[in-house]
N, C-alpha and C positions, 0 to 999 in steps of 0.2 A: 132472075135469072136462078137458073140451077145449079149449088155445087153441087162439085165434080169432090169423091168423095175413094182414097187409097184405101182398104183394105191389110193391116199389118198381121200379116200369119193365113197363112191359105189352108190351116188343117181341121179338126173339125168346128174350133172352134167360130176361126173363123168363117166358116161356110156359112150357120149359124146365124155373123152377123149378114152376111152379102145377105138371108135368104130374110133378116129383121130390115134392111134396107131398103130389101126391092119392095119389099108387102108395101114397108110401109111409103114408099115411090108411086106404088100403084092407087093409095091412097087418098094421095095428092099434097104428099110429099116435097120441100123445095130442091130436095136433091137426089141426086143418080150416082152409087156405087159402078166405078169405070175399070178396074180387078184390085189384084193383093199384088203383093209385096212381101218375101218368104226368100230364104235362107237358102233352103233346099234347093238342093238343083235340081231334085229332081220332081220338082213345082214347076217348074219355069217354063213357060212354055204350054201351060198343060189349061184349063176349063176344069172349071170346080162352081156348082149351080149357075153354069153361062155365063161364070167371067170368066178372063186372061188372069195368067199369073204371069206379073209384068218383069221380075225379076228379083234379085234382092235388095233389102230392105237400102244399101249404102244408092242405087240406084230411086233416088224418092228427088230427090234434086235436080235429076232430067225426065221428070214427068211432070205433066202438069197437070194440076189438083189443087181444088180448096182448102178440103178441112180430111185427116186425118180421123181413121180407127185404130185405136193395137186392138190386135184381137186377140190376144197373147190368155191365153185357161189363169198362167206363172206367175200369180204374184208376184212376186222378185220380180221376176223375168221383166213384167208390164210397164210398174212402179218403174226399175231404171227404163226403160226402153222411155217414156215418158218424159220422162229429166232430160232424156238425150234430146230429145224432136224437140220438143216444147224449149228449149235454151237455144236451137237451131230455126227456133220464127212455130214450128210448125202451128194450127190452131185445126182444133179438135173436135171434132164432128158427136153429136148422140146416137144412137143408135137406140132407138122403143118401137119394139113390135107399135100397129095398129091395135091386136087384143088387152094392150097390156090397159089396165087401170090405177090410173096415176091420179090422187085429186090437186087438182088444182092452184094450191099453196103451196109442194112440197116443189121443195129447191131441190132441183141439177147439176150437177159437177164435171166440165165440157170433156170429153169421149168415154162414158159412162154408155153403158148398155147392158137399157130395160131388153127381155125375153119374154115370148108369149110366154099367155096369164097369168104372169106377174102383177099383184097388188101393190098399193102405196098410198098408205092411208096420210089425213091428216094430220098437218106444220111437223113432214119428217124432212129430215135433211141430210140425199142424198152427194154421197163428196164425187170428183174430181177419178177418172176412168179404171170406174167399183163395173163388177158384173152381176149384173139383179137378175138368175137366170132364172127360168124351165118355173110356173107357177110356184112361186114362190109371194110367200104375201109378207107386210113393213109394216106392221104399225103402228099404231100411230103418234103421233114423234118420237119414233127415233132419230140417229145419231147414228148414219153411215160415213167412216172417216173412207178415203182415201184409199183407190186402187184394193177395198174390199173384195174380194167373192163369193155372194152367200150362193150355195148351191141348185139345183135346180126340190122343190116342193120343199123346201125352209120353212118354217112361223119362229117368226119374230115377235114378242106381247110389248105392247106398251111401252115407248119411254123407254125401251132399249136404248146402249151404244154398246158401236162393232167399233172397236180399232184401225188403226190404217193397218190392211196387210193382208185381216182375220179369211179366214177363211175359215166359211161357214158350212157344211159336211152335208154331202146327197136328207135329206127330209129332218136334220136335226131343230131339235127346236128350245128357242133364248125364250125362260119367263119373262114377264114384263117387268121393268128397271132396274135389270143384269144390267151389269157391260163384263165385253169381249175384250183383254186389253190388246196394244199392238201385235201384230207376224204371230198373234196365237191363229191353232190348228181347234172346230171341234168338229173332230169324226163325228161320220154319219150315222143314222138315228140316234144323235148324243139327244141328251133335256139335261140342257142349261139350265141347274137352279141357285143357282151361287156365281157370283165374278169371280172373269175367268182372269191370273193374272197375264201378264203383254210374256210374251215368247212361249206358251202355252204349253200345252194340244191334252184334249181335254175331250177319254170317253165314254160310253155307257149309260146306261140308264135305273139310278140321274147320274151326270157329268161329274168323271175322278182324274185327278193326276194320272198323266199317262208317263210324258214327259215336261223337263222345264227344264230351263238352261240360261242363266246369265243375256240379259237386250245389249247388241252385238253378240253374241260369238259370230 
């Protein structure tokens, strides 16, 4: 039976997720996106990637569906919605582009999005509600925490650990066996040669601390 999927968020990332799901369905995946929900009223009634914006997120229970994908780039907002909707009993689909190359032993959590050209090598564990964006590479035996966003063109070496909610910016490189702490940000193009503490922003080559704050601030 084909799974009906609602996409939460009709912005740019939501449309990328719609394209992923449509292309996967065209290749034989047993799911079909049926539309978006978005709290911006300007989107309501519009079409994006040929799919309708059906109303606000609060309308979720009134629209027949089987699973959802939260297609919102902001990690904290995506994490809050994931927790709220999971508590309401929602089930989450993964959106995996047909061109992604994923080792057979990879573990992928619910609600994760893997975009075009992404590569995940053997032994890796990808958490729930993660974004592996266009053309990123995740090398062997990585551990990617829940709600992480690995941006386009990022490369991680082997045995890297990325803590929950971290953002690895466009084109950044994380060297093998390095750890990036929870809710940290690695700036675009940065080279991570040393571990990054939780709740820290690093930029540059090599990456240096730009900002740090106490966890929970």
